[in-house]
N, C-alpha and C positions, 0 to 999 in steps of 0.2 A: 626538383625531386624532394619528396618528403621523407624524413627519417621516421620510420615506424617505431612508436613507443611500445615495445613488446610488453613491458610490465603493465602499462595502462590498458592495453588490449586484453591481457590475461585477466585483469581485475574486472573489466567490463563484461567479459564472458562469464566469470564466476558470479557477478552480480545478477546478470540476466538469468542464468540457470537457477540461482537461489530464489529469485523473485518468481520465476515460473513454477518452481517446486512449491512455494508458499501458496500461490494461486491454485495450483492443483489440489493441495491439501484442503484449502478453503472450499473448493468446489465439491469435494467429497464429504465435507462436514461443515456447512456454512455457519452453523451456530457456535463454532469454536472460537471465533473472534470476540473481542470485547466490544460492548456497545459504546458508541461515541456519545459523550455527554458534554455539552458546553452550556454555561450559564444555567445550570441545573435543569436542563431539558434535553431530551433526546434529539439527536441530529438526524431527523428524517430517515430512521431505520438504518443508519450507517453503523458498520462494525469495522474493526481494524485488527490487524496482526502485524507483528514485526517480522522482518525478513532475517532468518538465521544467517549468521556470519556478517550481516550488515544491519545490526540491531537498532541503529538509529534511523533506519528507513521503515516507513509504515505503509501497508497496503490498506486503503479504505475501500470498502465494498458494500453492496446491498445484496440481499438475497431476493431473488425473483422466483416466480412459480416453477420455472424449469431451468434456471441458470443463476449464476451470480453476475453482478455488474460491478466491475472494478471501476471505481470513481476516480481515484488518484493514487499514485505512489509518491509519497513526500518524505523529505528529510525532516525528521522529527524536531529539529531545533529551529525550524522556520516558524512563522506565525500561523500554525495549522488552523486555528479557529477562523482567522481572517480569510485564509485561502479557501477554506470550505464555504464560508459565508458568501464570499464573492461569487461563487458558482451556484449559490442558492441551495447548498446542501445542509445548511444549519438554520 
């Protein structure tokens, strides 16, 4: 039998709700995020926004003709340029 970590579960729910709220705001106004620039060049039309209440987490996305494409949600203290480059986004 597993002991349920209630505090961890509550944090996970808050994170998920906050991330979804951020994505919903981006979908309503895609240009609001900051452009991603690494090595003095733009990263294939990527933009990003922080997640409120979880400000070290970043939502990376692209604006498409009729929707947004969420590329990744990353912890900002990781090697973000490398992670994006490994996936061909930079």
